[in-house]
C-alpha positions, 0 to 999 in steps of 0.5 A: 720482324718478318723479312719480306720480298716486297711491301705494298703501300697505298690505299685499298678499296671495295670496287663495284664493277657496273657493266653498262649496256647503253652508253656512247664514247665521244672523242676528239679528232686525235682520239685521246680526249674521250668522254663516256656519255649516258642519257641525262635524267633517265634510267640506264640499264646495266648488264652485271654488278660485281663487288670485289674487295682489296682493290686499288693499285697497291693492294692489287700489287700485293695480291699479284706479288703473292701469286708470283711467289713473293713474300709480301705485306700490305700497308694501308688503312681501312674503316672499322666496318664489314667492308674493311673486314672483307678486305682483310680477309681477301688479303689473308686468303691471298697469303698477304700479311695484313698486320700493318693495315691500320683500322680507323674507327668511325670512318667507312672503308673506301668504296669505288664504282667502276663503269665498264663499257667496251673493254674500258673503265671509268672509275668514280673514286672517293678516298676517305681521310685516314690515319696512316702508319709505317711500322717502326721496323720494316725488313724488305727487299722491295717497296711498291708505292702507289695511289693514296688520298689527298692530304697525306703529305705527312705520310709521304714524308715518313715514306721518304725518310724511310727510303733515305735511311734504307738505301738497300730497299728498291722502290717501284713507284706508280704515282696515283692521281693525288700523288701526281698533283702533289708535284715532283718537288714535294716527292723529289726524295721518293722519285730519286730513290725509285728503281722502277717508275711506272707511268702511262704515256699521258701520265709521263707527260704530266709528271715530267712536264714534257709536251711531246709524246715522244718516248725518248723525251718522256723516258729522259724526263723520268730518268732525270727525276731519279728513276733507274728504269723508266716504264711507259705503258701505252694501252693497246699500243704496247709498252716501253722500258728504258734503263737510261741507255737502251729503250725496248718496246713490246706489243700489246697482249694478243687477246681481246680485252673484257675489262681493263681495271688492274691491268696496269697494276698487273703489268707493274707487279709482274715487271718487278716480280721478273726483276726479283726472279733475276730476269732482264728488263726485256723479259720483265716487259713480257712478264708484265704484258702477259700478266696485264693481258690476262687480267684484262680478260676478266672483270676485276683486277685479281682473277687473271693474275698469273703465277710464275709457272703460268707466265713461263708456260705462255712464253714457251708457247709464244716464243716470238713474243719478245721485247725489241730495241726501240730506236 
């Protein structure tokens, strides 16, 4: 059995990126609850259509980790169709071991639609019901666990049992929509084994049950669940990371945003990659910001993914861009 630096576990999809031309955004007074609005019962023109394979949080992590020089594999499920083979091919082209991808006969591969407007995205999702399998033996330093379909409770229990048995494996956990709906009690074992928990500000409120948007309270709630390092991303308002004693803040990437799909995944990927390469938490935050910022310069989650050399070159060119203590 090969030894891996990281194994990424979760669903994968083909994503169709539709760049909208005619739409509007309506927000509440606090600019948090926003809605994408289009004409009803009408023909709506769009700018471009781009279809990309091997998308999804964990697949994005697998490809991004490979770009950062980590030996990795992807565990997930696909259908027995041409779209599934496109995903396999993309993973292999990116030097990601695909031997643990389970092919499900008679079921289509996940296909999502990403509506792109003004640098933000709204995603239409449908997760197919698949059979998921963990390999009998798995030798890895890290596991990255993220978005999976509803009804995968049994597989989550398998992952939990694996983590309880292999205490030396570090876990990066970025719960997806259905995983958050499962609640923290069902996933208590996974949360307790988490080295780095990645959530955006609103997700942190939902997961911890904290009504306040205060970073200190949200980070405390994430640590209480078991996370050794709590990372809270806040879109264009930067990101925060806590080790339970100190909290750091880093500003957003200083560049325009073309399309944000996968930017959060890229942040998480480079954050873990930095820790793997022996960097500190503040340095890992900058790695994540540079990786996520470059992904947001392009349509889709893979084009802008950086190598270690690219990140370090950018950091040398911008020596003042650093994480600072947050009080």
